[in-house]
C-alpha positions in Angstrom: -0.8 -27.4 27.1 -2.4 -27.9 23.6 -5.9 -29.1 22.9 -6.6 -30.8 19.6 -3.2 -29.7 18.2 -3.6 -26.0 18.7 -3.5 -23.3 21.5 -5.6 -20.8 19.7 -6.8 -19.5 16.3 -7.1 -16.0 14.9 -10.4 -15.5 13.3 -11.8 -12.6 11.2 -15.5 -12.6 11.8 -17.9 -14.1 14.3 -16.9 -17.1 16.3 -20.0 -19.2 16.9 -18.5 -22.5 18.1 -19.7 -23.2 21.6 -16.5 -25.1 22.3 -14.4 -21.9 21.8 -13.9 -18.8 23.8 -13.5 -15.7 21.6 -11.5 -12.7 22.7 -11.8 -9.5 20.5 -8.5 -8.2 19.3 -9.5 -5.4 16.9 -12.3 -4.1 14.8 -12.3 -4.6 11.1 -13.9 -2.5 8.4 -14.5 -3.9 5.0 -14.4 -2.0 1.7 -15.5 -2.7 -1.9 -12.5 -2.3 -4.2 -11.4 -2.8 -7.8 -8.4 -1.8 -9.9 -8.4 1.5 -11.8 -8.1 -0.5 -15.0 -11.1 -2.6 -14.2 -13.2 0.5 -13.4 -12.1 2.3 -16.5 -13.1 -0.7 -18.7 -16.3 -1.5 -16.9 -17.5 1.7 -15.2 -17.7 2.5 -11.6 -20.7 1.1 -9.8 -22.5 3.8 -7.9 -25.6 2.0 -6.6 -26.2 -1.4 -5.0 -28.3 -2.3 -8.0 -25.6 -1.8 -10.6 -23.0 -3.4 -8.4 -24.6 -6.7 -9.1 -23.9 -6.3 -12.8 -20.1 -6.3 -12.2 -17.7 -9.2 -12.1 -17.3 -10.2 -8.5 -14.4 -11.8 -6.6 -16.1 -13.6 -3.8 -15.1 -15.5 -0.6 -16.1 -19.1 -0.9 -16.9 -19.7 2.7 -19.1 -16.6 3.3 -22.8 -17.2 3.6 -23.9 -14.0 1.9 -21.8 -12.7 -0.9 -21.7 -9.0 -0.2 -23.8 -7.7 2.8 -24.1 -3.9 2.8 -26.0 -1.6 5.2 -27.9 -2.5 8.4 -31.5 -3.1 9.4 -34.2 -2.1 6.8 -31.5 -0.6 4.6 -29.5 -3.8 4.4 -28.8 -5.3 1.0 -27.2 -8.5 -0.1 -25.5 -8.3 -3.5 -24.7 -11.4 -5.6 -22.9 -10.5 -8.8 -23.9 -12.3 -12.0 -20.4 -13.3 -12.8 -18.0 -14.3 -10.1 -14.7 -15.9 -9.2 -14.9 -17.7 -5.9 -11.8 -18.3 -3.8 -11.1 -19.2 -0.2 -8.3 -16.8 0.5 -8.4 -13.0 1.0 -4.9 -12.4 -0.4 -5.8 -14.2 -3.6 -9.0 -12.1 -3.8 -6.8 -8.9 -3.4 -4.4 -10.2 -6.1 -7.3 -10.9 -8.5 -8.6 -7.4 -7.9 -5.2 -5.9 -8.5 -5.1 -7.9 -11.8 -8.3 -6.3 -12.9 -10.6 -9.4 -12.6 -13.4 -7.6 -10.9 -14.8 -6.0 -7.7 -14.2 -7.5 -4.3 -15.1 -6.9 -0.7 -12.1 -7.1 1.6 -11.1 -6.1 5.1 -9.0 -2.9 5.1 -6.1 -4.8 6.7 -5.6 -6.5 3.3 -5.9 -3.4 1.1 -5.0 -0.3 3.0 -1.6 0.0 1.3 -3.1 -0.6 -2.1 -5.7 2.1 -1.5 -3.1 4.6 -0.3 -0.9 3.9 -3.4 -3.9 4.0 -5.8 -3.4 0.4 -7.0 -7.0 -0.2 -5.8 -9.9 2.2 -5.6 -12.6 2.1 -3.0 -16.2 1.9 -4.4 -19.0 3.8 -2.8 -22.5 2.5 -3.6 -24.3 4.4 -0.8 -24.2 1.7 1.8 -21.4 0.7 4.1 -20.2 -2.9 4.1 -21.0 -5.0 7.1 -18.2 -4.6 9.7 -16.4 -7.5 11.4 -14.0 -8.1 14.2 -10.7 -10.0 14.7 -10.7 -12.5 17.5 -8.4 -15.0 19.1 -10.4 -18.1 19.9 -9.2 -20.9 22.2 -10.7 -24.1 23.5 -13.3 -23.4 26.3 -12.0 -26.5 28.2 -8.6 -25.0 28.8 -7.9 -21.7 30.5 -5.7 -19.3 28.5 -2.0 -19.9 29.1 0.5 -17.1 29.9 1.8 -17.2 26.4 -1.7 -16.8 24.9 -2.5 -13.9 27.3 0.9 -12.3 26.2 0.0 -12.8 22.5 -3.4 -11.2 23.0 -1.8 -8.2 24.7 0.9 -7.9 22.1 -1.6 -8.0 19.1 -3.8 -5.4 20.8 -0.9 -3.1 21.3 0.6 -3.7 17.8 -2.7 -3.2 16.0 -3.7 -0.1 18.0 -7.1 1.4 18.6 -8.3 2.2 16.0 -6.2 -0.4 14.2 -3.3 1.1 12.2 -4.8 -0.1 8.9 -7.9 2.0 9.5 -6.4 5.4 10.4 -7.5 8.1 7.9 -4.1 8.3 6.3 -4.4 4.7 5.2 -7.9 5.0 3.7 -9.1 6.9 0.6 
C-alpha cells in the first residue's frame, strides 16, 4: 500500500520529518576533493583558513557549506567563489572538470580517488559524517517488500560500506 505516492525514500543525511520513520542503512564519510589539474593551478589547501580562498562546488540544499570537525574544533567554511548545484553527481563532474573543491560522500568519489582522477584534501579537520537512511511514512508499517529492500541494501553495502574500505580510499 502506498502513502502519498511512495513507499519509502532513500536519504543521505538526517531525517527530521516527524511524519517519517528513518531506518539506518549505512554510514557515510565525506571527503574534500578536487582534480589534480585544479590543485596544480590553484595550490593545495592545507588549512581550514586557506580552504575558504578556493573555488567551491557547493550543495544548494545544505544549511552550512562545509562543516569540518566536531565540538570546539568545528569550523564552517564558506568559499569566496562558488558554484551551487543540487545534485552530488554534478558536483563530482564539476570537480573532475577542474571547477574547484567540493565536499562529497565517499560513495560518489571512491572510484575517482582510487584512479587518481580526484585527490582528497586534508586540512586538518575531518568532514562531518552522515548516514544513509530509508524513510517511510510513520502512519504505515513497513511492508514485506520494504523490509526486504532494507535487508538487501544492508547486505549489498556491507559494514563498513564497500565504498569506504581502505583499498577504495587514498
